[in-house]
N, C-alpha and C positions, 0 to 999 in steps of 0.2 A: 256473636252475641248480637241480638236483634237492636234495632238504633232506639227503642224505647229504653231499653235495659243499659245500653249506652248512657243516654240522657238521664236514667235514674242514678247512675254512677255520679255524674257531675252534681246531682243534687245533693248526693250524700257529701261529696267533695266539699260543697259549700257550706253544709253543717255543721262537717268537723271543723272547719275554717273558723266558722260563729263562735263555735264552741268552744276553741281553742284547744284542739286536739291535734298539735302539730307534727308530731311524730308519726300519727296515723293518716294524716292527709297526705303526707310524701310518700307514705308504704302504700298507698291506694294509689297515690299519681303512677307509683312506680309498675305495683302488681298490675294495673290495669292498662298501662301503657297508652292511656286517651289523654293526656294532657302531660305537656313537659314543663314544669316551672322553672320558667328561665332566671326569675328572681332569685329561687331557692337555689338552684344551680351555680349564682354568680356568690351568692354568700359562701358555700362551702367552698370556692375554689379561691376567693380573696383570704378566707381563712386557713388554708393549705389542707384543709381535710380531704386527702386524696382518694382513701379509701372510699369515702361516702361518695365522693364523687363519682368514682368508676361505679360503684355500686348503683347509684339511682342512675346513670347512664345505662347499664346492663337492662333497665326494664326497658330501653327504648331500641336499643342496637348493641351490635356484637361488633369488638374489633374487625374481623374479615367480612362485615356485611357488604360493604362498598368501600371506594376510595376515599369517602368524606368520614366515614367511620374511623376507618383505619389513622385518618391525616386527627382526629379527634382525640383517638387515644393516645396516637404518639406524642400529640405535644402536650399532654398532661404527664404522661412518663418522663418524657424529656425534661420538663421543667423541675419534677419530683427530683430526679438526678442529678440537676444542677445545683440545686437548693442543698443537697447533702454536700455536696462538693463545698460548695460556700460555707457550711457549716464545718469543712474539714472533717465530715463522717465518712470516712473511706468505706469502713465497714456497712453501712447502709447503703452506700453509691454502689460498693460491689453487688449487694444483695439485689438492688433495683436494676443493677445491668444485667445481670442473671435469672431473674424472673419476671420482671417487666419488659425490659428492652430486647430480650434475646428473639422474641416472635417475630421482630422485625428485620432481623439479620437473614433470613431465609430470603425476605425480598430486596434488600441490598446489604449485603455483605461489607462492602466500603465504607458505608457510613457507620456501621456498628463498629468497626475497627477504629474508624477517628474518634466515635465516641468513647470508648475503651481506652483510647492514648489519653483522654483527658484525665486519666486516673494517675499518670507519670507527673502532671504539673503539679506543682507547689500551688499553685492560683491558677484557674482555668483561665482568667482573663489574660494569660500570658498568651495566650493563644490570640493570633493576629482580627481573626474572626468575630471573637467574644470580648476584645477588649472594651468595648462600651455597653456590656452587661451593666446596668446598674443595681439598683437593691432589690431586694425580694418583693416587696410590695408593688414596686412599678413594673418590674418584670411580669408579675402574674396579671397586672392591669393589662398590659400588652397582649400576653397569651389568653387572655378573656376575650378581648376583642376580635382577635381569628379564630376562636372556638366558636363566638358568636355568628360568624359571618359561615363557617361551615356547618351548624346545628341548621341554619334558615336555608342553606341551599342543599343541605340533605333530604332527598326526597323520603326517608322514612320518618321524618320529624313534620312532614306536609300536615296542615290540618291539626296537629297537636299541640302548637304553640300558642293558640289564642283561645283564653277560658270562654264559653258561651254567656253572651249577655243575659242574666238572670235577674230578677227581682229579689229583694232582701228576704231570706227566710223562706225562700219558695218552698223547700220541702213541708215544712208546717204550716204554710197555706193552704197546701193539698191535703194534709191530714186534718186540716180544719175542716175545709170543705167536705171532706168524707165523713167527719162525725156529725156534722151539720145535716147530710144527707141519712146518714142513720138513724140520727133523732126523728126525722121526718119519717121515717118507715116505722117508727115505733107505734104499737096499736094504743098507748095509754101515755102520749108524750106529757112530760113534768116539765114545769115553768123553770125549775132549776136542776138540770141534771145533773147527776155526780159523776164525772167520767173519772175511773180509777185506774183503767188500763186500756193500753191501745193492743192487748195479745189478742183480745176475742174483740166481737161487732157490739156495737153498744146496742142496749135497749133498757128502756126504762120499767121498774118495776110497776105493776098494775098498784093503782091508789083510788080512792073512794069515788073519784069521777074523771071522766076524761078533759082532758087540759089542751088548750091550743098549743101548737109546735111551739117551739122555742130555739133559736139558734144556741148551738154549743160554742163556748168562747175558750179559745187557747191564749197563749201570750200575743199571737198575731191578730190583727180583726178579723172579725167572722164573716164569712160573706154573706149578702144580703138575703134576707128568705124570698122565698117566690112568694108572688103576689097571690096565686091559689095552686091548690095542690087536687089532683083526681085520684080516684080511688086507685092502689096500685094492686098489682097482681103478685104472685110469690117471688118474682124474678124483678118486676117492674117492666114496664116496656120502653124504656127510653133509648136503651141501646142499639135495637133493632130499630127503632124512629129515626136514631141519627143516620144509620145507614143508608133507610129507605129515602132519606131525605137528599142525600148525596148523590144516591143513585138517580133519583127522581129531576134532580137539577139538571143532570147532563141530558136527562132526555128530555125534559122541557128545552133546555138550549138547543137542543139539535132539532126536536122536531117544530117548534114554536117559534116562526118567523118574527113574531112579534115580540118577543122578548128582548128586555136590554142586553147590548152588547157587553157592558161591563159586569152585570151579576151573573158569576158563573157557577156557583154553587152558593146554597144556603147551608149554612151550619146549625142544628136545632140547640138551644142552650137550656138544658133541662130545668137549672134551677132559676130561670128567670122566664120561663114562657106560659102563661095560662093555656090550658087548651080546652074547647068545648066536649059537653060528655059525647058527642057524636063523633069526634073526631078519634076518640080514646078507643072506640070499637074498631078503628080501621088499625090503629097500632097494635092492639092484641090480637089480630088476627095472627094466626101461626103461619110462619115462615120457615120453610125446611130448608136448609143450605144443601148444596149437592154434594157429591163426594168428592169435587176437585176443587182445591184449594180454600175450601169454606166458603167460598162467594154465594152469595143471596140472588137467588132467581126471582127478580121481581115481576110482576103483573103489569101489562102497560095501565087497565083501568085503574088500579092502586096508586100507580105513579102520578096520574094525570088528577086525582082527587087529592092526593096528599098534596101536589104542589099548588094546586089552586087553594088549599087550606092557609097552607105555609105564608104563600102570600098575603091572605086575608089576617093571619094571626098577628097580634101585638107583641111588640117586645121581641122579635127575632132578629138577632146578629147576622146581617150577611157580608161576607168575606168577598172582597171584590178586587179586579185588578184595576189599577189606574186607567184612565180613560185615555191619558196622554202620559209620555214619559218624561220624567222631571230634562229639564234640558242641561246637558252637559257641554262646556267649552270644547271643541273640536277641530282639527285640522287637516290638510291633505298628509301630513308628516304622520297622522295615525294609521294610515294605510301603507299595509307591505309593500311596496313598490321598488326598492331596491332587490337586486340580483347579491345574494350572498355567495352563491355557488350553484355547480350543476353537477349532479351525480347519475351516474350509468347504474341502471338496473339489469341490462341484459335484455330485456324482451318487454313486449308493450304493457304498460302500466294500464291497468284497467279500474284500480280502487286504491284508495290512501285512506288513512285516519290517523290524527294524531292521538297519543295518549291523552287521557281526561287531565292528569296532574302532572305527569312529567312529560313538559311542553316540548321537547327537542327531540320526542321517541316519536318515530313515524313507522307505521304499518304499512306496507307496499305490498298488492296483488297483483300476478301477471300473468299475461296471456298464454305463457309456457306452465301454467298452475303453480309456481313458484309462490311462496307467503317469505317477506323479508321483511325483518324489523332493523331499522335505521338508526343511530344515534347521529342525528345530522350535527351536532355541534361539532362533533369527532370525525363528521366525516367517514364514520365506519358503520360496516354491513356486520349488525350484532352476530346474527343467524339467519339462515335460509333453511326454509323447509319445501323440500321438492314432492309435487305432489306423487302422490300414492295411496291405494284403497287400502284401508288399515285390515279389514274383514270380509272379502268377497263373499264369503258365506252368510253374511248377514246382510246383505244387499239382497233388493227385489230381483226376480228371474228379468223381468223387461230391462233392468239395468245391467243384469249380467250377459244380456244377449246384444246389449246394444254398444257396449264399451269393447274396446280393443285391450288387449293384455299389454300392462305396462304404458299405455297411451295416457301423456298428460291430459287433463281437464283444464281448461283457463278459468280463472277465478273472475267471478261476476261482482262479488263483493267481499271486502273484510270491514270487520268495524271491533272496536274497544266495547266491553262491558263497562257499567256506569263508574266502577270503582277500579278498573283497570288491571284486574287481574284474569280475566277472560277473553280471549281473542276468538271471533268469530270468523270463519271463511265460508262463505257460499260460491259454488261451481256450477259451470253451466249445462250439467247432468246431473242431476239427482241428488247429489251429496252436500251435505255441510259438515265441517271440521269444526269441530272447538278445542282450543288449547289453552291450559292453564300458565301463568306468566306471573312468576314469583320474585320478577327483579333480575334475576338471573340473565344469563346471555343463553339461555335454552327455554324452548317452549315445549312443555311435556304435552303428548297427547292425552286429551279428556275423553273425547266423544265423537263420533261419526254418526251421523243419522242420514239414511235413505229420504230424502225428506220430501221430494215431488218428484213427479212424473215429467221429465223432460229438465227445461232450465230451472234453477233457484235465482228467481231475479234478485233479491235481495234481503238481509239479513239485519236482525235490529235486537236489541235487549229489551227488556221492562220488567218492570216490579209490582205485580198484580199480587194485592195481597201481601206486600212487603216479602216477596219471593223472587229471586233472580231467576226469570226466565227467558228462551231466546223465541224471537217469532220471525218467520219466515214466511214469503212469498213466490207463487213459481207460474210455470206455464200452463199448468193445470187446474189455472181460474181459483186456485184454494189459497187461504192464510190459515197457518198452523201456529199454534203456542205449544212448545215443549219445556218441560221441568230439564234441570240440568243433570239428571239422571237418562235423558233422552225418553221418557215417558210423554204421548202426546196430551195436551190438555184440554186444547180446544182446537176444533177445525171449522173454519169459516165459509161458506159456503153463499154465493150469492152474486159473484162478478160472472159475467157471461163473456169475457175475454180474460187471455193472459194479465195475472197481477203484476204490474210493473216494478211499484217500489209499496213500503210501508213507512209509516210515521209512529209509532208509539209515543204516548204523551200522557198527562197526567193534568187534572186541573183539582187543587186540594186533594182529596182523597178519592176522586174519581178517574179511574185508570179507562184508556180507550186507545183503540187505533184508527187512524186514518190509513187508507188504503187508494191507490190509482191503479187501473188497468187500461191496457194500450186500445181502448176505445173510447177513453177519454172519460170515464165513469170514476168519481171521485166516492168512496162510502167511509161510513165511522160504524164503530162495532165495539160495545162493551165485551168483558171477559162473562160472557154468558152463551147460551144457547137461543136467543130469541132472533137474531139475525142482525142487520145494519140497518142502523140507525137514520142515516141520511143517504140520499142519492142525488149529487150535485155532477155537472159537467165543467169540466177544465178546459182553460181555454186551448185552441187547438184541437182538442179532441183525440189527441195519442198520446204519446210519452210523457208523462209529469210527475214530479218527484215535490215532496212537499216538506217543509222545515219551518220550524220554531225558532223564534228568537231567543238566545239565551236564557232570558228570565220567563221564557214561556208564555208572555203577553202576547205575541204578535205570531199570527201564520200565513207564511208565505207559499205560493207555489213556482216553480218552473218548467215548463215543456215546449216540446216541439212538435208540429203538426206533420202529416206524413208528405206535406208540400214544402217543408222545411222552413216553415214562419214560427220564430220562437218567441214564447210568451213569457213576462215574471212579472205576478203578480201578488198584493196581499189579498187578504181575505177578510172580511167580516164573520166571523166566526158563528154568531148568533141568527145571523139572516142567511148566511149558504150565499153571500154575494161577494162578488168583487170590489175591495174598497177602492184600490187603486192599479193602473197598470203602468209599467215603467216602460220609458222610452229607451232607444238606441241599438235596438237589433237592425243591422244596416242590409244585411242579402239573406238569402235564404242557405239555410244549414245543411251540411251533409251528412250531420249526425246530430244526437239528442244534445240540446245544450246543460251544461253541469253547472250548479250555483252553489253557494253557500252562504251564510251568515256570520256575522261577529260583532261583539261590542255592543250588542243592543242596538248600533247605528247602522251598519253598514249591509250591503250585499254585495256579491261579486259574482261574476259569470265569465265562462269563456268561451267567446265566438268569434270567429273572422280572423282566427290567428293572434288574437289578442285576450286580455285581461281588462274587464271593465265593471267600475264600481259605480255603484249608487248609494244615497244617502237613503235610508229608508222613510226619511219625509220628503221626498222630491224626488218627482218622476223622470226627470232627467239624467243623463249619464254624468256623473260627478267628475271620473277621469277614466281614460283608457291607457294602457301601456302594453307593449309588446315583448317585454322582459328581456330586452337585448335580443330578441328573433327567435328561433328554432321552436314555436309552438306550433304542436298541429293545429289542423281548422277548426277542432270543438275541442280545446285543450280541457282534461280536468282538474278541479283545485279542491284545495282543502285548506281552512285555517286550522291554527291550534286554537287550544282554548281558550288564552289569553289574547289573541287576535292579532299577536306581532309578528308571526310567520305564517306565510302562506306558502304551501307545495303546489305545484304545478307541473303536469306532463309535459314531456318535451317530443317534439316527431321523431328523435332517433334510440325509442324506447329509454329514457332516463325521464329525471325530473329536475326542477330547481328550487329552489329555497330561497321566496323572497321577504324581505324584513323590515321591518321598521327601524328607527334608532334605537329603541328600545330593544327591540328584537335583536339586533347586532351586539347590543351588549350583552344580552342572554347567549347567544351563541359565543361570544369570547369568554364568558364567566367561567368556563370551564377550562380555558387555554390561559386563566391568569396564572402568576408566578408560584400562589402557592398549591396549586392543583398540578401545574407542570411539574413539579418537583414530584409529583405523587406517581406520575406516568412515564417519566424520564429517568433513566439512572444518574449518579452523580457523574461528571467526567473529573472533576477537579478534587484533588486530594485534601484541599482546603476545607476547611468547614465555612459555609455561610451563613451570615448574621441575618435574621429577619429583616427585612426592608431593603435590602443591599442586591438582592438578585435582579434580574432583567426582568422590565415589563412584559406585558404578553407582546408589544408591539415588537421588543426587542428578539424575540426569541425565534430561532431560525426556522422557517416553515418547511424546511428540509428534514427535519428531526422526525424519525419515525414514530407510527402513533403505536402505543401498546394497545393489544386487544383488550376489552373488557373481561376477557377470563384470564387473562394473564396474571401474575402476581403485582400486586401494585409497591410501588416504590414510594419509602415514606421519604418525606421533605428532609432535607437537609440544613433547613432554614432553623436557626436557634433565636431564641428570646431574648429580651434585653437592650432593646435599641428604641429610640425615638418611633412613634407610630407613624410620623408623615409620610414615610415612605411606603409605608405598608398600606395606609389607608387612599394614597393620592394616585388618581390614575389619568395619562396624560391625555386628551380627548382627541380623539380619532376620526377622521373621514371616512366616507366610503372609499374614497380610493386608497385609504390604508387596508382597509378589509380585502378589496380587490387584489391589493399586491401581496397580501398575506394567502390569498387563496390561489393565486397562480399556480402553483406548482401542482395543485390538483387538477387545473386545467390541462397539463401536459399528457396528452394521452397518446398520440401517434411517434412513432420512432422513425424518423425522417432522414438522420445522417449515420453512415456506417460509423462513424467515429464514436456513436453512443453504443456501439457494441463492442465487445472483448471475447475472446474465446480462450479458455484457458482448458489445459487437461491436467489430471490427475498423477499421472506416469509418466516419466520422463522418456520412457522409451514407446515403442508400438503395441505393447502387450493388449488386444483387445478385451482381455478378460478381466482388466481392473476395470470397477463400475464405481459408480459414486453411490455411498449406501445413506450417507445422511448429511444436508446440508442446512446450514444456519448460520444467521448473523452473531456477532457479537453481543456483549451486554451492551456494550459504548454505541453500537450502531456503525463503526467506524470500519467494520471487516467482515468478510464471510470465511467459514469456517466449513471444510469438507473434508470428511472421515470415507476411505476407498476402501473397496471390499476387501484389498488386500492388506486392512490395517495401517494404512499410510494416512497420516493428517495432512494437510495443507491449511495454509491461513493465509488470505489474500486482503491487502488493506487500500482505501482510497488515499490518494494525495487531496490535501488542503490545497486550493487556487482560487482563484477569481471567480470562476464559473461553480466551483464546490466549496464554498467557505466553511461549510460543515463536515467536511469529509465524509459524508455519510452515504451511504447508498440509497436509492430513491428507489429501486424495484429489481425483483429477482427472479428468475422463472429458471426450472430445470428445463435441458437442453435435450442430450440424448444419455446415452448408458454412460459413458465415462467423461462427458463432458457438458459444460452449461454455459449460458450466456447471462452476462452479468450487465446491465444498463445503468451506465456510468456517466459522467461528465469527464472522466480522466483515466490514463491507464492505470493497469492493476501493476 
């Protein structure tokens, strides 16, 4: 559904709410899935209308979508079950147990058995862990607090919890404006038109004499009548005029050095702008849209003439970006400078990009051609796609001749689409790969394109004409735009050297692309076939990348010259001139310096085995850190969209995650007690009451992490206790986090005592082999199945070196034996 259709749904929701169509409002919320009405949800939970609660939830998530969703449904059904027991309605409780809770037994059979045993008690409060269960109202309130936290943390509810800010009766206002406009189009407008229907366009019946146009009034105040109107054609010139104005604004912004830097686009307001007759002839000149994307091919002369007239016209509304940012208080604590942990990729990290909305999901491209998706909060490698050519026959003959069979091609760039549903990967020879990401642990092959001759230097996503497209550039000096079916839409020529990077962007409705080449030239392109609009020189005149601040108001570039001198600058877009140059690069670089922006306030670049930070408004270095060492001379780095995490490459084929205090909390959020129970099995046979489980700081760091693709264990926490323990979290210092991450830093086996050799067979029969090797559910032992049908179980003992009694790492060794790395004998 397009963004305008989505907005129309919100307007209808507002209208239904204002007209008191309560049931229709919530049905539309559920069916569209655009807005989750937390207030309505709370009302239904407090009223105990569980069927309606689950029915409403089903419009946004299903029980098996992710661990957050599973936890939400489990808490609701558990509360419904306890209430039935509290009413002594054993028949209803059995029904709930069999129909609603049975689904969770697949993931945690022990917990299901414990819940079943509550049926044997006269009062389930006899269970020690449920002794504090209060009355039904209190229990529902406590559960509701937990549900709200889960919903807010669930990525499926992101951007669906806040209703957009609208003026009252916005839909009525738009209809009123439409009727006024239709009335102005009447050949014989009447002073008091009689509007009887909205099903057809309004027209005034002929009268004895032509009368002046009069606004049509609905219950909402009518829009002010235009000061003057010119004669209108059959369809009216205003829609193309508005489009022409937008395109001309960009042309003037790029071509006119005297233009104001704050005025980036002019939007024509048809209902308030008088136009001289000589301008109407320009607007009514036929404009033929090209076949591609329906984009208008404007002529330069018309752009200049229209831009001049628009600047002289009266009552033109100008949309501007503020000249200066609103000052927001900040400190060094807003910079992610604390090392949370280090991860090993296994090959040189060539590119990284965080998911646009799931702020702990990191995409990594490698020198061996691998594309890896990491959940950094869990330190988990979710999925790795090794390089391979999907369809060699579809590739060009030059590529087929240049590529060795099954030889991996390094990744040059990885990028997420703006909505986070598509992954793009560019390679150092010809190809780009697109993968579809749906939130699971797999990436689905979507498209392979033989995009450029030679290296594909950069890949990015853009939305020309509100259609998702892929933009690439390469060693063949070209920039290309592709649709999501692999069809080439545009081929931009004009660079005289290989194109190094691209930066698609938009101002208002104007879509454009900045590009840089290795000869230091910067060009800008509209989505047409006219050619580049600007031709600037980048500092250093070699490899340069360009980025906008998050709010799109400020443009920066960073690059390195052939001599190794690095430059970080801010541009004055309207004049094509450098606004400020940042200091702090101390020595000649051995590679091209990479940079990133965050929070509309900070810049960061990797140089001299360090990470350097700048305030956007200050040319001097704000801070420099070495991230505890181990960085390459020119590290690559990437902020997440919130700016509280920073990924930086290491010299040993890995990367580090740096965090602010808020970033550390976000990393711990998935490790909090309510979520830990979702990922680890219940070891104790006793049920645990909510709020009494250990805090994240006390959970053993040696506990094995459950893969995202594995079944999720529902929480054994039951409602009915005071919320203080549930909502209170002990403050933790960086040292606490460092201590927690220490087991992940244990990467080398240095002591023989860490290894144990065991065999399946008690004799020397070499034909006995290990057919299957797996952990027990509790993580305290390992089970082996021999090819001769013999099964053996080994367990680890608990001691000071291994308080959890769980394995830390296991590997297959030989045919009928294996090595287990552990702190104690088996």
